[in-house]
N, C-alpha and C positions, 0 to 999 in steps of 0.2 A: 581793842585792836593791838596787837602783841609788837612790840620793838625790834623792828628787822635789823636798822642800821648799827654800826659801831661808831661811837663816839672817842677819839682816842685823846683828845683834850679840849678843854675849851680855852682861847687863848682872850684874852683881856680886850674890851673894847676900844675899838680905834674912832677915830676923826675923819671927817671926810676923806675919799680917796677916790680913784677911778676904777671901777669895779668892770671884770668881764661879764660878757651876756652870752650865754649858750643857748640858742632858739630850744632846742631840743629839750631843755629845762623851762626857759619861760614858757612854753608853748604846751607843758605837760598839764599843767592844773586851766581847767576853765577861766579864761580871761574874764576882767571886768566888763559888763558892759556898759555903755558910753557915760549914762546917766550915773550908775556908780561910781566911775573914775572921776567925774565930774565930781560929785561928793566928796568924794576922797581929796582931791586936790582943795577943795574948800575947808576941810578940816585940816589940811595940812599948813595951808596959809593962816590960819587962825590958832592952831595950837602947835606947828612945829611938827617934826617926822620924831613922835614920841617913844614907837618902836624900832627895837634896831633890826638893819638886816642881816638875813644868814648867809655866811660866805664859806664857801669850799674852799680852804684853805690852801690844799695842795695847790691847785689850780686858779687861784683869784675868781671864782666864779659864786656868780648869785646862785642862792637856792631859794630861799625866799627873800621877797621883799623886791619884784621886777617894777610893780606899778609904781611903788614907792620913790623907788631908784629914778625911774623914768621922769617923775612927777617933780621930784628934788632937784635934780642936774636941768630940769625945765624951766625952774622958776627962782633955781639958786638958794635952796634949803638947804643946809648942812645935815646930815645923818650920822649915826652909827652904825657899828658894825658888830658882830659875832663871829668868830672864825670857829668851824669844827671841821677836825680832820675826817675823811671817809675814805674807805679803802679802793670804794668803785662808783661808777655811774649808778649801779642798780641799787647802793648803800643810799645814796642820794634821794634814788625815787622813793625808795622806802620810806626815807625821813618824811619827805613831801608830803606823802600819803597820810602819815601818821599825825603832823604837823596838823593838816586842813582836819583830822577827826578829831584834835584837841581841840581846836580853835572855831570850829561850827558847829552849829544846832541843824546837823544833816537830814534830811528826811530819807526814808530807805533807798531810793531808786539813788539817791545823790552819793551814798555809801558805796554801792554796786560800783556805779561810775567811776568811782574815783578807784575804787581796789583793782578793776578791771584793768585800769592803767598799768598795775605792776604784775598783771597775768601771767607774763612770761616768765617772770621772775618765780611765780607759784608755781610755773610749768613745771618748773627746773627743780625746783624743791620737793614737789611730787616724786618725780621720776627719779631723785635720786634714793628719795625714801624706798620706794618702790625696789630700787636696784640692790639696795642695802638687804631689804626683805627678801629678796628672791635668791642672794647670797648666802643667807643664812646667818647673817648678822643681826645682831640685837637692834631691835628700834622702838621707840616709847611706844607708839601706834603707827598703824600703817594709814598712812594720807593719800587723799588725790585732790587734784585741783578746786574742786567742787567743794572737797571738805575746808581746804582750807579758804577759799571764798566765804565760807559760808562763817568761818571761824571769826576773820578779821572783821566782817561785819554785824554780826551777832543774830542774822539773818537765817531763816531755815532753807535748807536745799532747794526746797520746791519754790521757795522764793529768791533763790539764786536762779535756779533755772530759767524760771519767768523772764526775769530782770536782763538775762544773758540773752534771751529770744527778743526783747524789745530793742536793746542794744544793738541786735545785729538787722533789724526789721522794722523798726519803728521808723516814722517822720520826725523830724524836728519839733514839729508841734504837739505829738505826743509826749514826746520826752520833756518839753517845757512843762507840761500840765504835771508830770509825774515828779519834775524836780521843785514845783512850787508847791506838792502835798495835796494838789487839788484832788488827783486821781491815783488810787491805789495799785501797787503793781500787781495784784491779782485781776481789776477791773480793766486796765490797760492790756495785759495781755489777752484776756479773754475778747476784747475788742480787735487786736489785731489777729488773733487764729480766725477768728470769723471772717476777716478783711481778706486773710491770706489764703486760707482754706474752705472758706465756707461755702462755694457755690452760689447758689442764689441768695443766701444769706449776706453773701457779698456785695451781690450787685443789685438786689431788690430793698435791703434795708428793713422791712418788714415782711410777713406774709402777705401775698396778694390777694387778699380776701376784701369781702364788702365792707367788713368791720375791722377799722383800724383804734386799737386801745392804747390810748395815752397813758395809762396807766401802771403799764407794765415796766419792769425794772430796767430792759434794755433800753426804752424808751426814752426813760427821764434821765438815766446815763448819758442816753447820747444827747438829749436836749439839755443838761447841766453843761455839758461840753462847748455846745455851740452858744449857750449864753455867756458862757465865759469869754467865748471868741468875739461874737458880735458886738457884748456890750448894751443893747437897746432894751433899755426897761420902759419903754413908752414916755420920758421924761419931759417931751415937748409938750405932752396931752397933760401932766399931771394938773396944772393951774388953769388950763384951758376947758376941761371937761364941765358941760352944764349938766349933764344927766348921763349916768351911767349905771345900766343893769348889769353888765357885765362888769364892771372894775369891783363889784363886790365877790364875784367868783375868783378873779384871779388878784386881788390884793392891790389893784392899782388902774391905770392904764392899761388897755388890751393891747396884747403884745404877740403877733402871728407866731404859731409853733415851728420853729427851725426845722424841727424832724419831720415835721408836714412837707415843710417846703422842700426838704431834701429827697424826699421819695416821690413827689410829684414831678421833681427833675428828673429824678430817675426814670419813672415810669412813664413819663409821657412827651421826655424830651431828648435831648442829645447833645452832645457836647459839641460846641462850635456854633450852636441856635442862638437865635436873637429871640429873645422872648420881651414881652412886654404888658405894664399893668395899668390901666386908668385910674384906676383908684387906690392909688400905691401905697399910703399910710407910711407905716415905720420901715425901718432897715432890713428886716430879716429876709422877705424872697428874693430883694437885690443882693444882700449880700451872699447868700446862699447859693443862686444860680451862679453867680459870677465867681465864687469860691471852686464850683464843680465845673467851671470851663464852659459857661454860656456866657450870652452878653447880652445885659440885661436894661431897658429904658422903663422909667416910671413916671407917671404924672402925678404929683401932689398939689392940692390945693393950699396947703400951710409954707408959707415961707421957713419958718423955724423950723420944719421937720423936714423940709428939702436940702437946706442946711446943715444939719446934722446929719442927713442919710448921706451927702456926697462926701462929706469928711470924714465917716467911717468907711465908706468903698473905697477912698480914695489911698487913706491911710495904709491900706492892704493890697493897694495895685489890682485892683478888680475892676473888669469890665463889666461895671455898673452905672448908669447917670440916672439922678431923679432932675425932673422938669417942674418949675414951679409953674402951674396950669391948672387951668378947669378942664375936666375930663372933657367936656364938651366941644374944646379947641383941640380934639385928638389930630383933627387932621394937619393942624400945621406941625405936627411932629413926627407922626407916624405914615409912610406913604403907604400907597395900596400893594397888596401881595409883596410885601416887604420882610414880614414877621415868620418864624417859626413856632411860635407859642404862643398861648393867650393864658395871662393866670390873672385872675382878681379874688380878693376879699374884701368886698364893698361893704359900705356901712349897712349894718342890718335896720335900715329905716332908721327910725331916729331910739334904738336901743341903747345908744351909746352916741353922745353928740361930742364932734371933734372939737368944735370952734363956734363961733357967734359967727364967722362969715357968712353972709347971704347966699353965694354960692354952693356953701358946703350940702349936700343933699341929705347929711343927718341932724341938717337945722331946718328941713322943712316939712310941710304938712304931709302925707302919705299920698295926696293926688300927685303933688308937686314933685314929691320923690320917685314916685314910678314914671311920671313922665321924663325926668332928666335920666334915669335909670336907664329906661327903654331906648333911649336915642342913645346912649353910650354902648350898652351891649350891642346894639343891632350894628353901631358901627365898626366892632372889633371886625366883624365876618369881612370887611374887604382889606382890614389890613392884614390879615393872616394869608399866608399860601396855602396852595392845594395840598390837600394831606397833611394834616397838621392837627393838632389836639387845643381845645381850649378848657380851662378848669376854671370855676366860679365856687368858691368856699361859702357858703350862706348855713342862716339859722333862721327858724321863725321868729318873729315878733309880733305883739300884742297892739291891736289899736287902741282908739279912745276908752271902747266899752270894753276892754280885755280880750275881745275875741281875737283869735290868728288874723293875721293880714294876710295869709298865703304867698308868703314872699319866695317860698320855694317853688311851689308849681308856677307861679308866674313868671320866675326865672328860667326856669325851664322853656315854658312857653314861648317868653321873650327869646331866647335862643334859637329854638328849633323856628321859628317865623321868620328870624335871620337867616337862616339856610343850613343852620348845624344840626348834625344827627345826635340825640342824646345817648350818649355811649357809655358809660357807666354812673351809678350812683353809691357813693362810698358814705359810711357812716363814721366819723369820728368820735370815739368815746371820749369825754373830758374826766380830769380828774375831780373827784366828788367835792372838795375844797368845803366853802359852809353850806352847800346846797344842804347837807344832812339836816343841817340846824334850821334853815329856812323853810324847808319844802312842807314840813308838817304842820305848820301854821297855815299856810297858804291851802292846802291840802283842807283840811278842816272847817274854813271860811270860804273857800271858793270851787273846791275839788278840782283845784289846778295841781298838776303835776311838776316838779322839777325838772327843767329841761338840761339833759347828762349828755349832750352830743350835739355837733355839725353835721352839714351836708355837704359834703365834697361832689360837685356835679361836673361830670366830663362830659365833654362834646367831641365831635371830628368834622372837621371840614373837608370834603372830597371824598375819593372812592374807598370804600373800607376794604376791599380787597387787597388795596396796596399797601396797607398798614406794615406786614411782614418784611416787605421789599423796602420800604421807604424808612422800618424802623431798625435794618438789620444791621446788626453790632453795636446798636445804641447802648444796650447794658453795660457792654464793654468800654465804653469811652472816655467815662467820666474819671475825673481827678480825686479818685475816693477820699473824703476828710473822716478820720477814724479817731 
């Protein structure tokens, strides 16, 4: 980045004095977070204020060091200043931007954000350049604002264009990811364009087909974004899993896919709807449904998981709550005809054992599992309002003699017998993971194929001719996360 400002002279270092603070300059650079300010305060208490503050000599105003000045005056620590002369406040701002570039290891979007703070100055520079060229006077080269922004940041014109679009249209969460370097400018721009201009792509998240492919790039990008936000890695189960075939696929305790959660809320819910889950498990569905504007209630048997889930959703102020109880006690917590959507991803029998609690259906034999499973799913029907959807995500499991236990068809049978209409069957294709290494041996020994999918079973309670009326405008009702 070039030097824009003009330093007339540097004055000798002075001892502590009262300095002026101009809000326009104080707020020009993104302020420290509460945590970063506390860390700086601890450092100053321990080591003193080692770096001099920069002062605008002519106006006795702080140019660099507002946080250090505030802390030093608060705790009574002396500081030093270096006085610079500037011709104008524009010179000061150019200096502040250049100073940040020299001091910090910035991610590309942070560079653009900083330089955009002096965009009015660059606009004038570009306009003056073009006026000179237009009047026939010699200029070194013709420039415009985009050219100057690219020159000062070291980024391409295309990256600058995309970053400017994000700066104007992106939300705070997306910008925070860019500042952290977890998302590239190009990826963030693509997401934002889809949301802003993508029609069905905006509101449906994925094509509304009977196969959902989690291996696609857009899915994986979105999944990483949600995982960074939610932070649930199944840690409450890492030390309690007794048996897990799923963990060999996902690399630890299984955690529900947040993109699938977002899709299900989008396709079969509506902003403001009350949604419940009697086998709640991890934080994901409650967090995602709350984030898109729904009101979630989950029942979960494991006390430690409930505590962690409630901590996560409370931290972000979401309308979501987890209740520590047995799914069989649903009547204590969910009133009849009070809910707008039912969702669950129950234990796949004993494919993954979640705890050693005797009430845990993943810890029961298959007869016991299906007895409790049937009671719980059947009871959901009375809790749901008329003309609403229910979704159950399951996959087949094998019994003691390695034969399939028919979990999928039995789930459909239970739900239909309860009164639901079987409305959609969706296949969720998983990433291969370690399946490629394991499936060959199993095929040779037992002629068993590796399972690469889960079943998303969608049911409806009520008059299907009223779906359009009941869900009119639903796809446009959500607070989209991108």
